[in-house]
N, C-alpha and C positions, 0 to 999 in steps of 0.2 A: 485594529479595532478602536473604538472610541476611548477605551481605557489605556491604550498604549500597547496592549498585547499584540503579538504578530502571528499570522497564519501563513505558512508556506504550503502551497498546493502542488501536488504531484501532477503529472500529465493526465489528462482526461478526468480531472476532478473539479468539483465546484463546491463553494460554501456560500451560504446566504444568511443574512440577519436583517432585522428591521431596525434601521437607524433611529426612527421616530420613537420606538418603544424600548430602546436599549436600556434606559435607566430602570424601567420597571420589569421588563421581561428579557433577561439576558440569555437568549437561546440562539445557537448557530445551527443551521441545518447543513449536514455534510453528505456529499455523494462522492465516493472515491477515497483518496488518501491525502492526509494533511498532517503537517507537523505544527504544533502549537507551542509558542514561547510566551507564557503568560506573565504579565506584570504582577509582581509580588502584591498580595492582598486582593487581587481581582478574582471574582468568581463568575462563572457562567457554565452553561451546559451545552454539550455538543450532541445533537440529536441525529441519529442515523436510522436506516430502516432495520438495523440489527440490534440496536440498543442505544442507551444514553450514557454519556460520560460527563461527570461533574468534576470541576477542577477548582483548585485553590493554589495560586502562585506556583506554577510548575512548567516543565517541558515534557511533552508527550506526543506520540504519534498514533493516529487512528487510520486503519486501512479497512475499507469495506469493498469487497469484490464478490459478486454473485452470492454464493453460499458460505462466504468467509467473513470473519470479523476479527481484526487484530487490534489490540491496544497495548502500547509499550510506554512505560513511564520512565523517563530519564532523570527527572529531578522532581522532588516534592511528592505529592500524593494525588491519585485520581480515584474516583468512585465510578465503577462500571455497573450499569443495570441492564440486564437482558430480560426477556420474557419470564425466565424462571430462576435467575441468579443475580445476586448482588455481590460484587467483589470490591475490596479496597486494595489498590495496587500502589505500594510504596516505590520509591526510586529503585531501579535495578530489577524490576519485575514487569511481567507482561502476561497477557492472556490471548489465547487463540480459540475462537469458536469456528470450527470447520465442519460444515454439514451436520450441525447439531452436537458435535463432540467438543467438549471444553477441555483445554489443557493450559497449564501455566508455563511461562517461559522466563528465562533470565535475560536481562539486557545490561549493557555496560553503563554504569552511572556516569552522567555528564556527557555521554556520546550523543550523536545525532544519527538518524537513519541514513543509510548510504545514498538514497536518492537525492538528499539535500546536496551532496557533493558530486552529483552527475553520474551515479552508477547504481545499477540494480543488482542486488545480491540474493542468492537463493541457497537453501540447504534442503536437499532431498525433496524438491518441488517437482510436480509433474511438468514434463516438457511442454505440454499444451499451455499451462499457466505462464511459463516463461515466454513462449512465442506470443501469447496474448499481451504480455507486458511490453515486449518489443514493439508490437503493433500500436499499443497505447502511447509509448514514449516517442515514437517516430511518426505517429499519425499515418500509419500505413495499414493496408490489408494484407494479411498473410494467408496464402492458399497452399494446400498440399493435396495430392491425389488420395483417393479412398484407400489405396494400398498402404499408405503411411498412417492412417487414422489410428490403428491399434498401437503402433510404435509411439506416436505422439501422445496418446492418452495414457499408455502404461509406463513409459520411460520416465525415470526420475533424474533431475538435473541438480547438481551442486556446483556453484560457481557464480560468476557475475558477468555483466556486460556494461559497456560504457554508453552514455547518453549523447556523446558528441561525434560518433562515427558509426553510421548504420552498417557499413561493410564489416568493420571489426566486430560489432555486436553480433551480427549474423554468423560470422565465422566462429566466434567463441562458443556459440550455442549449437550450431549445426555440425561442425567438424567432428566432435566426439561421437556422433551417431552415424558418421559416414554420409551425411546429407550435404547437398549443394543448394545454392539459391540463385535466382535470377531476378533482377529488378527491372520493372517497367513502370515508370511514373510513380504513383503511390501504391503500387502492388508489388508483392514479393511472392514468387513461386518457389516452393521447397520441393526438391526432387533428389533422386539418387541416380548416378550415372550407370 
């Protein structure tokens, strides 16, 4: 950014700001997930379709997916405003707004999100969300037959997958459920033998 702050974007994400008006209107629009490393003393707001995060010299991560909104503060302080809530998140804390349900979370101070280091990690997350994230990270379409829809929607996954080897990522997510996969171009078909 013009003030020296840095934004790292996760796969399938984008951030925009107006360079010409940056001095007067310091607003970044975010769709997806991004990690912000803010130059000390700099302020700006990150606007998403789920809420606005205001910062002052900090490191934080924002993730917006369909009906979910996550903000994790690793250093400093962030202010999060949603339609009906305003929260101040100091370093080591986070918030999750999932289908209208707000909960607070703890994060490791000084850490960075796993995706910065080429890995996606999950704790008790629906298998469907995990497969969607594999699709986003590898820019592929994942298909499965209707008979697996309830399994994919109802099963919960705790673990991680790598961003540098699609076969290993698919094995680590599919094998615990007795599922196999077949790749063809940029499509992956999930099935059971």
